[in-house]
C-alpha positions as CSV (number, residue, x, y, z in Angstrom):
1,M,-0.5,-10.6,15.4
2,W,-0.4,-11.1,11.6
3,F,1.0,-14.6,12.0
4,M,-1.7,-15.5,14.5
5,L,-4.4,-14.4,12.1
6,D,-2.8,-16.4,9.3
7,K,-3.0,-19.5,11.7
8,G,-6.7,-18.9,12.0
9,E,-7.0,-17.4,15.5
10,E,-9.9,-15.1,16.1
11,P,-9.1,-11.4,16.3
12,Y,-10.6,-10.9,19.7
13,V,-8.4,-13.7,21.1
14,I,-5.3,-12.2,19.5
15,V,-6.0,-8.8,21.1
16,K,-6.6,-10.4,24.5
17,K,-3.3,-12.2,24.3
18,V,-1.3,-9.2,23.2
19,R,-2.9,-7.1,25.9
20,A,-2.1,-9.7,28.5
21,T,1.5,-9.9,27.4
22,L,1.9,-6.1,27.5
23,I,0.4,-6.0,31.0
24,T,2.8,-8.7,32.1
25,R,5.7,-6.8,30.8
26,G,4.5,-3.4,32.1
27,A,4.2,-2.0,28.6
28,L,0.5,-1.4,28.2
29,A,1.2,2.1,26.9
30,L,2.4,0.5,23.7
31,F,-1.0,-1.0,23.0
32,P,-2.4,1.9,20.8
33,H,0.8,2.0,18.9
34,I,0.7,-1.7,18.1
35,G,-2.9,-1.2,16.8
36,H,-1.8,1.5,14.4
37,A,1.2,-0.4,13.2
38,F,-1.0,-3.5,12.6
39,E,-3.4,-1.4,10.6
40,R,-0.6,-0.1,8.4
41,I,0.7,-3.7,7.8
42,A,-2.8,-5.0,7.0
43,E,-3.4,-2.1,4.5
44,R,-0.1,-2.8,2.8
45,N,-0.8,-6.5,2.6
46,M,-4.3,-5.9,1.2
47,R,-2.8,-3.6,-1.5
48,R,-0.5,-6.5,-2.6
49,E,-3.6,-8.6,-3.3
50,R,-5.2,-6.2,-5.8
51,S,-4.3,-4.6,-9.1
52,V,-4.4,-0.8,-9.1
53,V,-3.9,1.8,-11.8
54,S,-3.0,5.2,-10.5
55,I,-3.5,8.3,-12.7
56,A,-3.2,12.0,-12.3
57,R,-6.4,12.9,-14.0
58,K,-9.6,11.0,-15.0
59,K,-9.0,11.8,-18.7
60,D,-5.8,9.6,-18.5
61,E,-7.7,6.4,-17.7
62,K,-8.2,5.0,-21.1
63,E,-4.6,5.4,-22.2
64,A,-3.3,4.1,-18.8
65,R,-5.4,1.0,-18.9
66,L,-4.4,0.2,-22.5
67,A,-0.7,0.8,-21.9
68,A,-0.6,-1.2,-18.7
69,D,-2.9,-3.9,-20.0
70,A,-5.0,-3.4,-16.9
71,R,-8.6,-3.6,-17.9
72,D,-9.9,-5.0,-14.6
73,A,-7.6,-3.1,-12.2
74,E,-9.0,-0.7,-9.6
75,L,-8.6,2.9,-10.6
76,V,-7.2,5.5,-8.2
77,I,-6.7,9.2,-8.9
78,D,-3.4,10.2,-7.3
79,S,-3.0,14.0,-6.9
80,S,0.8,13.5,-6.3
81,L,1.2,12.4,-9.9
82,I,1.8,15.2,-12.4
83,G,0.7,13.1,-15.3
84,G,1.1,9.6,-16.7
85,W,0.2,6.5,-14.8
86,R,1.4,3.8,-12.3
87,Y,0.3,0.1,-12.4
88,E,0.7,-2.1,-9.3
89,D,-0.2,-5.8,-9.3
90,K,0.9,-8.0,-6.4
91,E,4.8,-7.7,-6.5
92,V,4.9,-5.8,-9.8
93,L,5.2,-2.0,-10.2
94,V,5.2,-0.3,-13.6
95,D,5.8,3.4,-13.2
96,N,5.2,5.5,-16.3
97,S,4.5,8.7,-14.4
98,F,5.8,12.2,-15.2
99,K,6.9,12.4,-11.6
100,R,9.2,9.4,-12.0
101,H,10.6,10.8,-15.3
102,L,11.2,14.2,-13.6
103,F,13.0,12.6,-10.7
104,A,15.2,10.7,-13.1
105,I,16.1,13.9,-15.0
106,Y,16.9,15.6,-11.7
107,N,19.1,12.8,-10.5
108,R,21.1,12.7,-13.7
109,A,21.6,16.4,-13.6
110,S,22.7,16.5,-10.0
111,R,25.6,14.1,-10.5
């Protein structure tokens, strides 16, 4: 489906083709699952196209933007981070979060 979209086909045409193929193969029950999988793929691809700074608390924003040199990046408050920040830009990830540092300490200690 994603490749068909990249080629410029209209979404409703793509859905009709996929549905027809599933009916032909007797697998129409997969149709909702395909939609959910496509949604996850589309979300992942959209994330690749933007710059995001993730922080644990709003007060960490200034420090994170300066350290990551990410003045124009979208800001996301991530409750799974304990502190620090993460910067994602296309294929680049800079992780300076406390969570990553704690995992590193744990992994070294468990060897």
